[in-house]
C-alpha positions in Angstrom: 0.0 0.0 0.0 1.1 3.5 -0.7 0.2 6.5 1.4 -1.8 9.2 -0.5 -3.7 12.4 0.0 -7.4 12.6 -1.0 -9.8 15.5 -1.3 -10.4 17.8 1.6 -14.2 16.9 1.3 -13.5 13.2 1.9 -14.6 10.4 -0.5 -18.1 10.5 -2.0 -20.4 8.7 -4.4 -22.3 12.0 -5.1 -19.4 14.1 -6.5 -20.2 17.7 -7.4 -18.0 20.4 -9.0 -16.1 22.3 -6.4 -17.0 20.1 -3.4 -13.4 19.1 -2.8 -14.3 15.5 -2.5 -12.6 12.5 -4.2 -15.1 10.3 -6.2 -15.7 6.8 -4.9 -15.5 4.0 -7.5 -13.4 2.2 -10.1 -11.8 4.3 -12.8 -9.7 3.7 -15.9 -6.6 5.8 -16.2 -6.0 8.1 -19.1 -2.8 9.8 -20.3 0.3 10.6 -18.1 1.1 14.3 -18.5 4.7 15.4 -17.8 6.6 18.6 -17.4 9.5 18.4 -19.8 11.6 20.8 -17.7 11.2 18.7 -14.5 12.8 15.4 -15.2 13.2 12.6 -17.6 10.3 10.6 -19.1 9.7 7.6 -16.8 8.8 4.2 -18.0 5.0 3.8 -18.1 2.5 1.8 -20.1 0.0 4.7 -20.3 -0.1 7.1 -23.2 2.4 9.9 -22.3 2.2 13.5 -23.3 4.6 16.4 -22.7 2.9 19.3 -21.0 3.1 22.8 -22.5 2.8 26.1 -20.7 -0.5 26.8 -22.4 -2.2 23.5 -21.2 -5.4 23.8 -19.1 -8.4 21.7 -18.1 -11.9 23.2 -18.3 -13.9 23.1 -15.1 -16.9 25.2 -16.2 -20.0 23.0 -16.1 -21.8 25.0 -18.7 -18.9 25.0 -21.2 -18.8 22.6 -24.2 -15.3 21.5 -23.2 -16.2 20.8 -19.6 -13.8 18.2 -18.0 -11.5 18.2 -21.1 -8.1 19.6 -21.8 -8.0 23.1 -23.3 -5.4 25.5 -24.6 -4.9 28.7 -22.7 -5.9 31.4 -22.7 -9.4 29.9 -22.5 -12.5 32.0 -21.9 -14.3 29.7 -19.5 -13.2 28.7 -16.0 -10.3 26.3 -16.1 -7.4 24.8 -14.2 -3.8 25.7 -15.3 -1.8 22.5 -15.8 1.6 24.2 -15.9 2.0 25.2 -12.3 4.7 27.0 -10.4 4.9 24.3 -7.7 5.8 20.7 -8.4 2.3 19.1 -7.8 1.6 18.7 -11.5 5.1 17.7 -12.6 3.5 14.2 -13.2 -0.2 14.0 -13.7 -2.4 11.0 -14.6 -5.9 11.7 -15.8 -8.3 9.6 -13.7 -11.1 9.0 -16.2 -13.8 10.2 -13.9 -17.0 11.7 -15.4 -16.1 10.8 -18.9 -18.7 8.5 -20.5 -20.8 10.5 -20.8 -19.6 13.7 -19.3 -22.2 15.1 -16.9 -22.0 18.8 -16.3 -21.5 19.7 -12.6 -20.5 16.2 -11.5 -16.8 17.1 -11.2 -13.8 17.7 -13.4 -10.0 17.5 -13.4 -9.7 14.5 -11.1 -6.1 13.5 -11.4 -3.4 11.4 -9.7 -0.5 13.8 -9.1 2.3 14.6 -6.7 1.5 15.2 -3.0 2.1 18.4 -1.2 4.4 18.3 1.9 2.7 16.5 4.8 0.1 15.0 2.4 -2.1 18.1 2.5 -5.6 17.4 1.2 -6.3 17.9 -2.5 -9.3 19.5 -4.2 -10.6 16.0 -5.1 -7.6 14.3 -6.6 -5.4 11.4 -5.4 -1.8 12.6 -4.5 1.3 10.4 -4.0 4.9 11.1 -3.1 7.1 11.4 -6.2 9.1 8.3 -5.4 5.9 6.2 -4.9 4.3 7.5 -8.1 7.6 6.8 -10.0 7.7 3.3 -8.6 4.0 2.7 -9.7 4.2 4.2 -13.2 5.9 1.1 -14.9 3.0 -1.1 -13.6 0.3 1.1 -15.1 -1.2 0.5 -18.5 -4.4 0.8 -20.5 -6.1 -2.0 -18.6 -5.3 -0.6 -15.1 -8.2 0.4 -12.9 -7.8 2.7 -10.0 -10.2 1.8 -7.2 -11.0 4.5 -4.8 -12.8 3.3 -1.7 -13.0 3.8 2.0 -10.8 0.8 3.1 -7.5 0.7 1.2 -7.1 -3.0 2.2 -10.2 -3.8 0.2 -9.7 -1.4 -2.7 -6.2 -1.8 -4.1 -4.9 -0.6 -7.5 -6.0 -3.5 -9.8 -6.1 -4.5 -13.4 -9.3 -5.0 -15.4 -10.3 -8.6 -15.6 -10.2 -9.9 -19.2 
């Protein structure tokens, strides 16, 4: 098991935009986004994309690109992916609220680097850099992230074929 930080709003089945909660459930993993100026590309079975300074993620429920990557500047509310701190040096898109996307049910749910002391996130899952780097080679398109209330019962698992 790896220690992680979750949302300041706890874990919930009824996720809403801005509630600070981490969604409960089983989720596929999308692309790994990396800052090219903050280290080498790690081994990982997920699709990998180099981040750019104009990368963002739309978090405006009424926008047509809600819960999708956008290029900045962007007129609707969004999260900046290229941050001054190191939290988004490595970001995995947790494919929450994707098929179909439901406006207002939460956006930009990622696995990223933890802040010092595992400070709570805005709804994401955050790991120490060393732990995330150790995990990356084990991740691939069939990996499911299971977020639950008991980490002994909800480990990181692979989809059953």
